[in-house]
Structures are given as C-alpha cells and as structure tokens.
All heavy atoms as TSV, in Angstrom:
chain	resi	resn	atom	element	x	y	z
A	1	THR	N	N	-86.157	34.027	4.387
A	1	THR	CA	C	-87.054	32.897	4.182
A	1	THR	C	C	-86.841	32.368	2.768
A	1	THR	O	O	-86.808	33.135	1.810
A	1	THR	CB	C	-88.517	33.333	4.370
A	1	THR	OG1	O	-88.672	33.834	5.699
A	1	THR	CG2	C	-89.465	32.176	4.160
A	2	LEU	N	N	-86.694	31.070	2.660
A	2	LEU	CA	C	-86.500	30.423	1.368
A	2	LEU	C	C	-87.510	29.297	1.233
A	2	LEU	O	O	-87.572	28.403	2.088
A	2	LEU	CB	C	-85.071	29.850	1.272
A	2	LEU	CG	C	-84.784	29.039	0.024
A	2	LEU	CD1	C	-84.401	29.969	-1.120
A	2	LEU	CD2	C	-83.671	28.049	0.281
A	3	ASN	N	N	-88.310	29.344	0.185
A	3	ASN	CA	C	-89.237	28.249	-0.113
A	3	ASN	C	C	-88.499	27.253	-0.989
A	3	ASN	O	O	-88.022	27.600	-2.068
A	3	ASN	CB	C	-90.483	28.775	-0.823
A	3	ASN	CG	C	-91.279	29.687	0.071
A	3	ASN	OD1	O	-91.486	29.388	1.238
A	3	ASN	ND2	N	-91.715	30.810	-0.454
A	4	PHE	N	N	-88.392	26.029	-0.508
A	4	PHE	CA	C	-87.594	24.997	-1.163
A	4	PHE	C	C	-88.526	23.926	-1.705
A	4	PHE	O	O	-89.308	23.337	-0.961
A	4	PHE	CB	C	-86.622	24.408	-0.129
A	4	PHE	CG	C	-85.608	23.460	-0.693
A	4	PHE	CD1	C	-84.531	23.911	-1.434
A	4	PHE	CD2	C	-85.715	22.098	-0.459
A	4	PHE	CE1	C	-83.581	23.032	-1.940
A	4	PHE	CE2	C	-84.772	21.209	-0.955
A	4	PHE	CZ	C	-83.710	21.678	-1.697
A	5	ASP	N	N	-88.455	23.673	-3.001
A	5	ASP	CA	C	-89.324	22.713	-3.674
A	5	ASP	C	C	-88.462	21.633	-4.316
A	5	ASP	O	O	-87.907	21.826	-5.390
A	5	ASP	CB	C	-90.161	23.443	-4.724
A	5	ASP	CG	C	-91.167	22.547	-5.425
A	5	ASP	OD1	O	-91.284	21.351	-5.066
A	5	ASP	OD2	O	-91.847	23.046	-6.336
A	6	ASN	N	N	-88.336	20.515	-3.627
A	6	ASN	CA	C	-87.563	19.384	-4.139
A	6	ASN	C	C	-88.486	18.556	-5.026
A	6	ASN	O	O	-89.344	17.831	-4.546
A	6	ASN	CB	C	-87.018	18.540	-2.986
A	6	ASN	CG	C	-86.237	17.340	-3.462
A	6	ASN	OD1	O	-86.171	17.061	-4.657
A	6	ASN	ND2	N	-85.653	16.608	-2.535
A	7	GLN	N	N	-88.297	18.645	-6.331
A	7	GLN	CA	C	-89.143	17.933	-7.289
A	7	GLN	C	C	-88.523	16.628	-7.762
A	7	GLN	O	O	-89.076	15.959	-8.631
A	7	GLN	CB	C	-89.446	18.841	-8.483
A	7	GLN	CG	C	-90.232	20.070	-8.093
A	7	GLN	CD	C	-90.542	20.964	-9.280
A	7	GLN	OE1	O	-90.272	20.627	-10.440
A	7	GLN	NE2	N	-91.130	22.114	-9.006
A	8	ASP	N	N	-87.379	16.247	-7.189
A	8	ASP	CA	C	-86.697	15.017	-7.583
A	8	ASP	C	C	-87.247	13.841	-6.784
A	8	ASP	O	O	-86.873	13.632	-5.627
A	8	ASP	CB	C	-85.190	15.136	-7.361
A	8	ASP	CG	C	-84.543	16.139	-8.283
A	8	ASP	OD1	O	-85.082	16.366	-9.385
A	8	ASP	OD2	O	-83.497	16.693	-7.917
A	9	ALA	N	N	-88.108	13.048	-7.395
A	9	ALA	CA	C	-88.751	11.919	-6.714
A	9	ALA	C	C	-87.721	10.934	-6.174
A	9	ALA	O	O	-86.851	10.458	-6.914
A	9	ALA	CB	C	-89.706	11.210	-7.661
A	10	GLY	N	N	-87.793	10.683	-4.878
A	10	GLY	CA	C	-86.921	9.715	-4.230
A	10	GLY	C	C	-85.506	10.207	-3.970
A	10	GLY	O	O	-84.660	9.426	-3.524
A	11	VAL	N	N	-85.228	11.482	-4.241
A	11	VAL	CA	C	-83.871	12.014	-4.087
A	11	VAL	C	C	-83.844	13.039	-2.951
A	11	VAL	O	O	-84.629	13.985	-2.952
A	11	VAL	CB	C	-83.375	12.673	-5.393
A	11	VAL	CG1	C	-81.963	13.212	-5.223
A	11	VAL	CG2	C	-83.440	11.677	-6.549
A	12	PRO	N	N	-82.941	12.865	-1.986
A	12	PRO	CA	C	-82.846	13.832	-0.894
A	12	PRO	C	C	-82.024	15.066	-1.302
A	12	PRO	O	O	-81.050	14.954	-2.055
A	12	PRO	CB	C	-82.133	13.051	0.206
A	12	PRO	CG	C	-81.310	12.041	-0.525
A	12	PRO	CD	C	-82.075	11.698	-1.771
A	13	HIS	N	N	-82.460	16.227	-0.813
A	13	HIS	CA	C	-81.748	17.487	-1.011
A	13	HIS	C	C	-81.925	18.350	0.230
A	13	HIS	O	O	-82.868	18.151	1.004
A	13	HIS	CB	C	-82.290	18.286	-2.205
A	13	HIS	CG	C	-82.084	17.663	-3.536
A	13	HIS	ND1	N	-80.843	17.418	-4.077
A	13	HIS	CD2	C	-82.980	17.246	-4.460
A	13	HIS	CE1	C	-80.986	16.879	-5.274
A	13	HIS	NE2	N	-82.269	16.762	-5.531
A	14	ASN	N	N	-81.044	19.318	0.387
A	14	ASN	CA	C	-81.231	20.353	1.395
A	14	ASN	C	C	-80.607	21.644	0.886
A	14	ASN	O	O	-80.031	21.691	-0.192
A	14	ASN	CB	C	-80.650	19.951	2.761
A	14	ASN	CG	C	-79.155	20.124	2.858
A	14	ASN	OD1	O	-78.420	19.976	1.871
A	14	ASN	ND2	N	-78.672	20.428	4.038
A	15	PHE	N	N	-80.729	22.695	1.685
A	15	PHE	CA	C	-80.145	23.998	1.387
A	15	PHE	C	C	-79.356	24.419	2.605
A	15	PHE	O	O	-79.911	24.476	3.712
A	15	PHE	CB	C	-81.247	25.019	1.085
A	15	PHE	CG	C	-80.741	26.425	0.918
A	15	PHE	CD1	C	-80.248	26.855	-0.303
A	15	PHE	CD2	C	-80.765	27.314	1.978
A	15	PHE	CE1	C	-79.792	28.150	-0.465
A	15	PHE	CE2	C	-80.307	28.615	1.823
A	15	PHE	CZ	C	-79.821	29.037	0.603
A	16	SER	N	N	-78.066	24.675	2.431
A	16	SER	CA	C	-77.208	25.099	3.531
A	16	SER	C	C	-76.367	26.286	3.090
A	16	SER	O	O	-75.991	26.383	1.925
A	16	SER	CB	C	-76.289	23.956	3.980
A	16	SER	OG	O	-77.067	22.888	4.471
A	17	VAL	N	N	-76.070	27.178	4.033
A	17	VAL	CA	C	-75.283	28.381	3.754
A	17	VAL	C	C	-73.986	28.304	4.539
A	17	VAL	O	O	-73.986	27.939	5.727
A	17	VAL	CB	C	-76.057	29.657	4.159
A	17	VAL	CG1	C	-75.240	30.906	3.870
A	17	VAL	CG2	C	-77.402	29.714	3.445
A	18	TYR	N	N	-72.883	28.661	3.879
A	18	TYR	CA	C	-71.555	28.584	4.481
A	18	TYR	C	C	-70.791	29.881	4.272
A	18	TYR	O	O	-71.106	30.669	3.385
A	18	TYR	CB	C	-70.766	27.427	3.868
A	18	TYR	CG	C	-71.355	26.086	4.214
A	18	TYR	CD1	C	-72.324	25.505	3.415
A	18	TYR	CD2	C	-70.967	25.425	5.376
A	18	TYR	CE1	C	-72.882	24.283	3.751
A	18	TYR	CE2	C	-71.520	24.202	5.713
A	18	TYR	CZ	C	-72.476	23.635	4.897
A	18	TYR	OH	O	-73.034	22.442	5.239
A	19	THR	N	N	-69.752	30.077	5.069
A	19	THR	CA	C	-68.946	31.293	4.985
A	19	THR	C	C	-67.978	31.293	3.813
A	19	THR	O	O	-67.542	32.351	3.384
A	19	THR	CB	C	-68.136	31.511	6.278
A	19	THR	OG1	O	-67.320	30.362	6.505
A	19	THR	CG2	C	-69.039	31.757	7.471
A	20	ASN	N	N	-67.644	30.122	3.290
A	20	ASN	CA	C	-66.692	30.075	2.179
A	20	ASN	C	C	-66.925	28.846	1.317
A	20	ASN	O	O	-67.692	27.953	1.688
A	20	ASN	CB	C	-65.246	30.118	2.700
A	20	ASN	CG	C	-64.962	29.005	3.667
A	20	ASN	OD1	O	-65.216	27.846	3.375
A	20	ASN	ND2	N	-64.438	29.340	4.837
A	21	SER	N	N	-66.274	28.813	0.197
A	21	SER	CA	C	-66.510	27.736	-0.766
A	21	SER	C	C	-66.020	26.373	-0.312
A	21	SER	O	O	-66.460	25.351	-0.825
A	21	SER	CB	C	-65.877	28.087	-2.113
A	21	SER	OG	O	-64.481	28.252	-1.971
A	22	SER	N	N	-65.100	26.338	0.652
A	22	SER	CA	C	-64.659	25.037	1.162
A	22	SER	C	C	-65.619	24.497	2.209
A	22	SER	O	O	-65.428	23.386	2.703
A	22	SER	CB	C	-63.245	25.132	1.730
A	22	SER	OG	O	-63.206	26.026	2.825
A	23	ALA	N	N	-66.650	25.289	2.557
A	23	ALA	CA	C	-67.753	24.864	3.426
A	23	ALA	C	C	-67.284	24.359	4.780
A	23	ALA	O	O	-67.698	23.324	5.255
A	23	ALA	CB	C	-68.614	23.830	2.723
A	24	THR	N	N	-66.391	25.104	5.404
A	24	THR	CA	C	-65.904	24.688	6.715
A	24	THR	C	C	-66.721	25.253	7.870
A	24	THR	O	O	-66.829	24.624	8.910
A	24	THR	CB	C	-64.431	25.093	6.904
A	24	THR	OG1	O	-64.311	26.505	6.720
A	24	THR	CG2	C	-63.532	24.378	5.910
A	25	THR	N	N	-67.292	26.432	7.695
A	25	THR	CA	C	-68.077	27.043	8.763
A	25	THR	C	C	-69.492	27.292	8.266
A	25	THR	O	O	-69.709	28.068	7.343
A	25	THR	CB	C	-67.445	28.381	9.206
A	25	THR	OG1	O	-66.098	28.133	9.612
A	25	THR	CG2	C	-68.211	28.993	10.361
A	26	SER	N	N	-70.463	26.636	8.897
A	26	SER	CA	C	-71.847	26.792	8.453
A	26	SER	C	C	-72.493	28.001	9.109
A	26	SER	O	O	-72.201	28.348	10.249
A	26	SER	CB	C	-72.650	25.535	8.766
A	26	SER	OG	O	-72.731	25.347	10.162
A	27	ILE	N	N	-73.368	28.645	8.346
A	27	ILE	CA	C	-74.212	29.717	8.846
A	27	ILE	C	C	-75.601	29.169	9.113
A	27	ILE	O	O	-76.251	29.490	10.093
A	27	ILE	CB	C	-74.270	30.867	7.819
A	27	ILE	CG1	C	-72.880	31.486	7.677
A	27	ILE	CG2	C	-75.298	31.907	8.214
A	27	ILE	CD1	C	-72.752	32.447	6.516
A	28	PHE	N	N	-76.035	28.288	8.228
A	28	PHE	CA	C	-77.342	27.651	8.342
A	28	PHE	C	C	-77.285	26.311	7.626
A	28	PHE	O	O	-76.776	26.225	6.503
A	28	PHE	CB	C	-78.424	28.533	7.695
A	28	PHE	CG	C	-79.756	27.864	7.587
A	28	PHE	CD1	C	-80.597	27.801	8.681
A	28	PHE	CD2	C	-80.159	27.279	6.394
A	28	PHE	CE1	C	-81.836	27.162	8.580
A	28	PHE	CE2	C	-81.389	26.640	6.283
A	28	PHE	CZ	C	-82.223	26.594	7.382
A	29	VAL	N	N	-77.809	25.273	8.259
A	29	VAL	CA	C	-77.904	23.960	7.629
A	29	VAL	C	C	-79.366	23.534	7.695
A	29	VAL	O	O	-79.922	23.335	8.773
A	29	VAL	CB	C	-77.007	22.917	8.325
A	29	VAL	CG1	C	-77.204	21.540	7.698
A	29	VAL	CG2	C	-75.546	23.330	8.242
A	30	GLY	N	N	-79.977	23.442	6.525
A	30	GLY	CA	C	-81.384	23.081	6.453
A	30	GLY	C	C	-81.597	21.585	6.503
A	30	GLY	O	O	-80.737	20.797	6.111
A	31	GLN	N	N	-82.765	21.215	6.959
A	31	GLN	CA	C	-83.165	19.809	7.034
A	31	GLN	C	C	-83.203	19.204	5.632
A	31	GLN	O	O	-83.631	19.841	4.676
A	31	GLN	CB	C	-84.547	19.707	7.674
A	31	GLN	CG	C	-85.105	18.311	7.714
A	31	GLN	CD	C	-86.527	18.288	8.267
A	31	GLN	OE1	O	-87.115	19.312	8.559
A	31	GLN	NE2	N	-87.076	17.110	8.404
A	32	THR	N	N	-82.753	17.974	5.493
A	32	THR	CA	C	-82.800	17.258	4.221
A	32	THR	C	C	-84.202	16.707	4.020
A	32	THR	O	O	-84.771	16.099	4.934
A	32	THR	CB	C	-81.766	16.126	4.201
A	32	THR	OG1	O	-80.458	16.701	4.376
A	32	THR	CG2	C	-81.806	15.350	2.905
A	33	ILE	N	N	-84.755	16.936	2.828
A	33	ILE	CA	C	-86.062	16.386	2.490
A	33	ILE	C	C	-85.937	15.561	1.217
A	33	ILE	O	O	-85.135	15.865	0.341
A	33	ILE	CB	C	-87.135	17.483	2.315
A	33	ILE	CG1	C	-86.788	18.450	1.186
A	33	ILE	CG2	C	-87.346	18.230	3.624
A	33	ILE	CD1	C	-87.928	19.408	0.828
A	34	THR	N	N	-86.724	14.503	1.133
A	34	THR	CA	C	-86.734	13.638	-0.045
A	34	THR	C	C	-87.955	13.981	-0.883
A	34	THR	O	O	-89.074	14.021	-0.363
A	34	THR	CB	C	-86.744	12.166	0.372
A	34	THR	OG1	O	-85.557	11.909	1.134
A	34	THR	CG2	C	-86.760	11.248	-0.839
A	35	GLY	N	N	-87.727	14.235	-2.166
A	35	GLY	CA	C	-88.792	14.668	-3.048
A	35	GLY	C	C	-89.694	13.560	-3.505
A	35	GLY	O	O	-89.369	12.385	-3.372
A	36	PRO	N	N	-90.849	13.941	-4.007
A	36	PRO	CA	C	-91.279	15.323	-4.104
A	36	PRO	C	C	-91.764	15.828	-2.734
A	36	PRO	O	O	-92.538	15.151	-2.061
A	36	PRO	CB	C	-92.416	15.294	-5.126
A	36	PRO	CG	C	-92.960	13.901	-5.056
A	36	PRO	CD	C	-91.804	13.021	-4.659
A	37	ALA	N	N	-91.267	16.991	-2.359
A	37	ALA	CA	C	-91.650	17.605	-1.088
A	37	ALA	C	C	-91.266	19.077	-1.104
A	37	ALA	O	O	-90.366	19.482	-1.842
A	37	ALA	CB	C	-90.976	16.893	0.076
A	38	LYS	N	N	-91.940	19.841	-0.273
A	38	LYS	CA	C	-91.640	21.259	-0.124
A	38	LYS	C	C	-91.412	21.569	1.345
A	38	LYS	O	O	-91.998	20.925	2.215
A	38	LYS	CB	C	-92.800	22.119	-0.625
A	38	LYS	CG	C	-93.089	21.984	-2.095
A	38	LYS	CD	C	-94.264	22.849	-2.489
A	38	LYS	CE	C	-94.608	22.666	-3.953
A	38	LYS	NZ	N	-95.743	23.533	-4.351
A	39	THR	N	N	-90.563	22.553	1.598
A	39	THR	CA	C	-90.362	23.038	2.959
A	39	THR	C	C	-89.979	24.509	2.883
A	39	THR	O	O	-89.644	25.017	1.812
A	39	THR	CB	C	-89.289	22.226	3.716
A	39	THR	OG1	O	-89.339	22.544	5.097
A	39	THR	CG2	C	-87.893	22.481	3.190
A	40	THR	N	N	-90.041	25.170	4.007
A	40	THR	CA	C	-89.615	26.563	4.086
A	40	THR	C	C	-88.486	26.655	5.089
A	40	THR	O	O	-88.623	26.184	6.226
A	40	THR	CB	C	-90.781	27.476	4.514
A	40	THR	OG1	O	-91.818	27.368	3.534
A	40	THR	CG2	C	-90.336	28.924	4.612
A	41	TYR	N	N	-87.375	27.203	4.662
A	41	TYR	CA	C	-86.237	27.434	5.546
A	41	TYR	C	C	-86.241	28.904	5.944
A	41	TYR	O	O	-86.421	29.787	5.103
A	41	TYR	CB	C	-84.913	27.136	4.839
A	41	TYR	CG	C	-84.723	25.714	4.377
A	41	TYR	CD1	C	-84.416	25.434	3.059
A	41	TYR	CD2	C	-84.818	24.656	5.269
A	41	TYR	CE1	C	-84.200	24.130	2.633
A	41	TYR	CE2	C	-84.615	23.355	4.843
A	41	TYR	CZ	C	-84.305	23.096	3.531
A	41	TYR	OH	O	-84.094	21.811	3.116
A	42	THR	N	N	-86.036	29.170	7.229
A	42	THR	CA	C	-85.936	30.541	7.715
A	42	THR	C	C	-84.612	30.685	8.450
A	42	THR	O	O	-84.311	29.901	9.342
A	42	THR	CB	C	-87.101	30.873	8.672
A	42	THR	OG1	O	-88.341	30.664	7.974
A	42	THR	CG2	C	-87.035	32.309	9.139
A	43	PHE	N	N	-83.825	31.678	8.039
A	43	PHE	CA	C	-82.539	31.902	8.680
A	43	PHE	C	C	-82.196	33.375	8.588
A	43	PHE	O	O	-82.760	34.115	7.782
A	43	PHE	CB	C	-81.440	31.044	8.036
A	43	PHE	CG	C	-81.197	31.332	6.579
A	43	PHE	CD1	C	-80.208	32.217	6.184
A	43	PHE	CD2	C	-81.962	30.714	5.605
A	43	PHE	CE1	C	-79.979	32.478	4.837
A	43	PHE	CE2	C	-81.752	30.969	4.259
A	43	PHE	CZ	C	-80.757	31.856	3.874
A	44	THR	N	N	-81.284	33.817	9.424
A	44	THR	CA	C	-80.821	35.200	9.404
A	44	THR	C	C	-79.603	35.290	8.501
A	44	THR	O	O	-78.606	34.607	8.732
A	44	THR	CB	C	-80.467	35.681	10.827
A	44	THR	OG1	O	-81.632	35.537	11.642
A	44	THR	CG2	C	-80.008	37.122	10.824
A	45	ALA	N	N	-79.702	36.127	7.496
A	45	ALA	CA	C	-78.578	36.315	6.573
A	45	ALA	C	C	-77.436	37.002	7.303
A	45	ALA	O	O	-77.656	37.744	8.265
A	45	ALA	CB	C	-79.012	37.145	5.377
A	46	PRO	N	N	-76.212	36.766	6.885
A	46	PRO	CA	C	-75.069	37.421	7.516
A	46	PRO	C	C	-75.184	38.949	7.417
A	46	PRO	O	O	-75.670	39.479	6.419
A	46	PRO	CB	C	-73.869	36.925	6.703
A	46	PRO	CG	C	-74.347	35.675	6.049
A	46	PRO	CD	C	-75.807	35.870	5.807
A	47	SER	N	N	-74.736	39.641	8.434
A	47	SER	CA	C	-74.775	41.110	8.411
A	47	SER	C	C	-73.485	41.707	7.854
A	47	SER	O	O	-73.456	42.875	7.477
A	47	SER	CB	C	-75.035	41.657	9.814
A	47	SER	OG	O	-74.028	41.224	10.705
A	48	THR	N	N	-72.437	40.918	7.797
A	48	THR	CA	C	-71.162	41.387	7.250
A	48	THR	C	C	-71.188	41.298	5.730
A	48	THR	O	O	-71.453	40.229	5.181
A	48	THR	CB	C	-70.002	40.537	7.799
A	48	THR	OG1	O	-70.017	40.592	9.220
A	48	THR	CG2	C	-68.666	41.024	7.282
A	49	PRO	N	N	-70.930	42.409	5.016
A	49	PRO	CA	C	-70.913	42.362	3.551
A	49	PRO	C	C	-69.890	41.346	3.038
A	49	PRO	O	O	-68.834	41.147	3.629
A	49	PRO	CB	C	-70.510	43.791	3.165
A	49	PRO	CG	C	-70.926	44.631	4.320
A	49	PRO	CD	C	-70.682	43.757	5.531
A	50	GLY	N	N	-70.218	40.719	1.928
A	50	GLY	CA	C	-69.305	39.770	1.310
A	50	GLY	C	C	-70.037	38.707	0.526
A	50	GLY	O	O	-71.258	38.721	0.427
A	51	SER	N	N	-69.283	37.780	-0.024
A	51	SER	CA	C	-69.846	36.650	-0.763
A	51	SER	C	C	-69.995	35.460	0.167
A	51	SER	O	O	-69.087	35.135	0.930
A	51	SER	CB	C	-68.935	36.263	-1.922
A	51	SER	OG	O	-68.892	37.286	-2.880
A	52	TYR	N	N	-71.136	34.804	0.068
A	52	TYR	CA	C	-71.423	33.621	0.869
A	52	TYR	C	C	-71.847	32.509	-0.073
A	52	TYR	O	O	-72.267	32.754	-1.196
A	52	TYR	CB	C	-72.512	33.924	1.894
A	52	TYR	CG	C	-72.040	34.931	2.914
A	52	TYR	CD1	C	-72.182	36.297	2.696
A	52	TYR	CD2	C	-71.408	34.516	4.074
A	52	TYR	CE1	C	-71.725	37.227	3.612
A	52	TYR	CE2	C	-70.945	35.434	4.996
A	52	TYR	CZ	C	-71.108	36.789	4.760
A	52	TYR	OH	O	-70.642	37.694	5.672
A	53	TYR	N	N	-71.744	31.294	0.377
A	53	TYR	CA	C	-71.922	30.137	-0.472
A	53	TYR	C	C	-73.050	29.256	0.033
A	53	TYR	O	O	-73.226	29.087	1.233
A	53	TYR	CB	C	-70.610	29.327	-0.521
A	53	TYR	CG	C	-69.478	30.187	-1.016
A	53	TYR	CD1	C	-68.760	30.995	-0.142
A	53	TYR	CD2	C	-69.168	30.241	-2.371
A	53	TYR	CE1	C	-67.753	31.825	-0.608
A	53	TYR	CE2	C	-68.159	31.073	-2.832
A	53	TYR	CZ	C	-67.453	31.857	-1.947
A	53	TYR	OH	O	-66.468	32.685	-2.411
A	54	PHE	N	N	-73.814	28.714	-0.893
A	54	PHE	CA	C	-74.841	27.755	-0.512
A	54	PHE	C	C	-74.647	26.480	-1.315
A	54	PHE	O	O	-74.036	26.479	-2.380
A	54	PHE	CB	C	-76.247	28.328	-0.687
A	54	PHE	CG	C	-76.630	28.704	-2.097
A	54	PHE	CD1	C	-77.194	27.768	-2.952
A	54	PHE	CD2	C	-76.440	29.995	-2.555
A	54	PHE	CE1	C	-77.559	28.116	-4.243
A	54	PHE	CE2	C	-76.806	30.358	-3.844
A	54	PHE	CZ	C	-77.374	29.420	-4.680
A	55	ARG	N	N	-75.157	25.397	-0.755
A	55	ARG	CA	C	-75.032	24.110	-1.430
A	55	ARG	C	C	-76.078	23.145	-0.895
A	55	ARG	O	O	-76.688	23.375	0.141
A	55	ARG	CB	C	-73.647	23.507	-1.231
A	55	ARG	CG	C	-73.431	22.987	0.176
A	55	ARG	CD	C	-72.080	22.330	0.340
A	55	ARG	NE	N	-72.032	21.593	1.596
A	55	ARG	CZ	C	-70.940	21.128	2.121
A	55	ARG	NH1	N	-69.775	21.309	1.504
A	55	ARG	NH2	N	-70.967	20.464	3.246
A	56	CYS	N	N	-76.250	22.067	-1.628
A	56	CYS	CA	C	-76.985	20.913	-1.143
A	56	CYS	C	C	-75.924	20.006	-0.520
A	56	CYS	O	O	-74.987	19.587	-1.201
A	56	CYS	CB	C	-77.685	20.198	-2.296
A	56	CYS	SG	S	-78.357	18.586	-1.847
A	57	ASP	N	N	-76.046	19.713	0.764
A	57	ASP	CA	C	-75.035	18.894	1.434
A	57	ASP	C	C	-75.001	17.462	0.925
A	57	ASP	O	O	-73.993	16.776	1.060
A	57	ASP	CB	C	-75.251	18.916	2.945
A	57	ASP	CG	C	-74.929	20.272	3.544
A	57	ASP	OD1	O	-73.935	20.891	3.121
A	57	ASP	OD2	O	-75.681	20.709	4.436
A	58	VAL	N	N	-76.104	17.005	0.339
A	58	VAL	CA	C	-76.150	15.646	-0.213
A	58	VAL	C	C	-75.363	15.578	-1.524
A	58	VAL	O	O	-74.753	14.559	-1.837
A	58	VAL	CB	C	-77.615	15.204	-0.435
A	58	VAL	CG1	C	-77.686	13.788	-0.982
A	58	VAL	CG2	C	-78.415	15.318	0.859
A	59	HIS	N	N	-75.356	16.684	-2.272
A	59	HIS	CA	C	-74.682	16.760	-3.579
A	59	HIS	C	C	-73.777	17.999	-3.607
A	59	HIS	O	O	-73.988	18.917	-4.410
A	59	HIS	CB	C	-75.722	16.834	-4.699
A	59	HIS	CG	C	-76.728	15.728	-4.643
A	59	HIS	ND1	N	-77.987	15.889	-4.108
A	59	HIS	CD2	C	-76.642	14.437	-5.017
A	59	HIS	CE1	C	-78.638	14.741	-4.174
A	59	HIS	NE2	N	-77.847	13.840	-4.724
A	60	PRO	N	N	-72.756	18.048	-2.769
A	60	PRO	CA	C	-71.984	19.278	-2.559
A	60	PRO	C	C	-71.119	19.732	-3.737
A	60	PRO	O	O	-70.687	20.882	-3.757
A	60	PRO	CB	C	-71.110	18.943	-1.363
A	60	PRO	CG	C	-70.963	17.464	-1.400
A	60	PRO	CD	C	-72.272	16.952	-1.928
A	61	THR	N	N	-70.883	18.877	-4.707
A	61	THR	CA	C	-70.080	19.312	-5.857
A	61	THR	C	C	-70.956	19.665	-7.058
A	61	THR	O	O	-70.467	20.251	-8.022
A	61	THR	CB	C	-69.068	18.224	-6.273
A	61	THR	OG1	O	-69.780	17.036	-6.615
A	61	THR	CG2	C	-68.079	17.951	-5.158
A	62	LEU	N	N	-72.239	19.311	-6.998
A	62	LEU	CA	C	-73.130	19.546	-8.134
A	62	LEU	C	C	-74.099	20.696	-7.921
A	62	LEU	O	O	-74.473	21.375	-8.872
A	62	LEU	CB	C	-73.945	18.273	-8.427
A	62	LEU	CG	C	-73.141	17.021	-8.763
A	62	LEU	CD1	C	-74.059	15.824	-8.872
A	62	LEU	CD2	C	-72.368	17.224	-10.046
A	63	MET	N	N	-74.531	20.889	-6.704
A	63	MET	CA	C	-75.582	21.872	-6.420
A	63	MET	C	C	-75.016	22.943	-5.491
A	63	MET	O	O	-75.108	22.829	-4.266
A	63	MET	CB	C	-76.793	21.176	-5.817
A	63	MET	CG	C	-77.340	20.077	-6.713
A	63	MET	SD	S	-78.724	19.194	-6.012
A	63	MET	CE	C	-80.023	20.368	-6.330
A	64	ILE	N	N	-74.424	23.974	-6.102
A	64	ILE	CA	C	-73.746	25.024	-5.337
A	64	ILE	C	C	-74.097	26.383	-5.929
A	64	ILE	O	O	-74.566	26.495	-7.054
A	64	ILE	CB	C	-72.219	24.833	-5.342
A	64	ILE	CG1	C	-71.692	24.850	-6.775
A	64	ILE	CG2	C	-71.827	23.555	-4.633
A	64	ILE	CD1	C	-70.187	24.834	-6.885
A	65	GLY	N	N	-73.815	27.424	-5.154
A	65	GLY	CA	C	-74.017	28.776	-5.650
A	65	GLY	C	C	-73.486	29.797	-4.663
A	65	GLY	O	O	-72.999	29.448	-3.583
A	66	THR	N	N	-73.579	31.060	-5.044
A	66	THR	CA	C	-73.127	32.141	-4.169
A	66	THR	C	C	-74.207	33.216	-4.102
A	66	THR	O	O	-75.046	33.327	-4.985
A	66	THR	CB	C	-71.830	32.799	-4.685
A	66	THR	OG1	O	-72.069	33.342	-5.969
A	66	THR	CG2	C	-70.692	31.815	-4.738
A	67	PHE	N	N	-74.153	33.989	-3.027
A	67	PHE	CA	C	-74.965	35.201	-2.941
A	67	PHE	C	C	-74.149	36.269	-2.248
A	67	PHE	O	O	-73.215	35.980	-1.525
A	67	PHE	CB	C	-76.320	34.952	-2.265
A	67	PHE	CG	C	-76.263	34.619	-0.816
A	67	PHE	CD1	C	-76.378	35.619	0.146
A	67	PHE	CD2	C	-76.121	33.308	-0.388
A	67	PHE	CE1	C	-76.338	35.308	1.492
A	67	PHE	CE2	C	-76.086	32.993	0.958
A	67	PHE	CZ	C	-76.189	33.999	1.898
A	68	ILE	N	N	-74.487	37.511	-2.533
A	68	ILE	CA	C	-73.714	38.652	-2.025
A	68	ILE	C	C	-74.542	39.443	-1.045
A	68	ILE	O	O	-75.699	39.775	-1.317
A	68	ILE	CB	C	-73.268	39.559	-3.195
A	68	ILE	CG1	C	-72.350	38.771	-4.134
A	68	ILE	CG2	C	-72.570	40.806	-2.666
A	68	ILE	CD1	C	-72.023	39.494	-5.415
A	69	VAL	N	N	-73.949	39.721	0.096
A	69	VAL	CA	C	-74.540	40.607	1.094
A	69	VAL	C	C	-73.849	41.947	0.956
A	69	VAL	O	O	-72.628	42.019	1.026
A	69	VAL	CB	C	-74.368	40.043	2.520
A	69	VAL	CG1	C	-74.868	41.044	3.553
A	69	VAL	CG2	C	-75.078	38.702	2.665
A	70	LYS	N	N	-74.625	42.990	0.724
A	70	LYS	CA	C	-74.041	44.333	0.555
A	70	LYS	C	C	-74.232	45.163	1.803
A	70	LYS	O	O	-75.115	44.988	2.557
A	70	LYS	CB	C	-74.678	45.045	-0.629
A	70	LYS	CG	C	-74.299	44.388	-1.935
A	70	LYS	CD	C	-74.840	45.182	-3.083
A	70	LYS	CE	C	-74.392	44.544	-4.385
A	70	LYS	NZ	N	-74.701	45.347	-5.524
C-alpha cells in the first residue's frame, strides 16, 4: 500500500512499478491524479528478489527511483 500525495497544483502525476529501467514490462500502473489530491495505491510487490523501478508515467525522465525486494 502506498499513500500518494500529489501537492503540485494543476499537475498530473502517478506511481507505476516496472521490471526494469527501460520500463517495458509493468507490474503496476497507478491512476494519474492532478494535484492537489491524494490517493492510495494497493499492489502486490514482486516475490522474486531483485531491483525494481518506479516512475511517474507523466514525467518518466524526472520522477524515477528503485526499490529492492530481498
């Protein structure tokens, strides 16, 4: 579960999880919301250990990150 707080007035954002940094295979794609707004995303994290990537699909080169499943 991820609580998402888009505080950018008039700017759309979302949270999506992908299998790799080139974002070819999605694990979860969250609904885009325009701020200011809040939403809660619920998804099942991958069970295979490794690094996974998240991004805002609206701003895919600016808003990115990784998380590790152990």
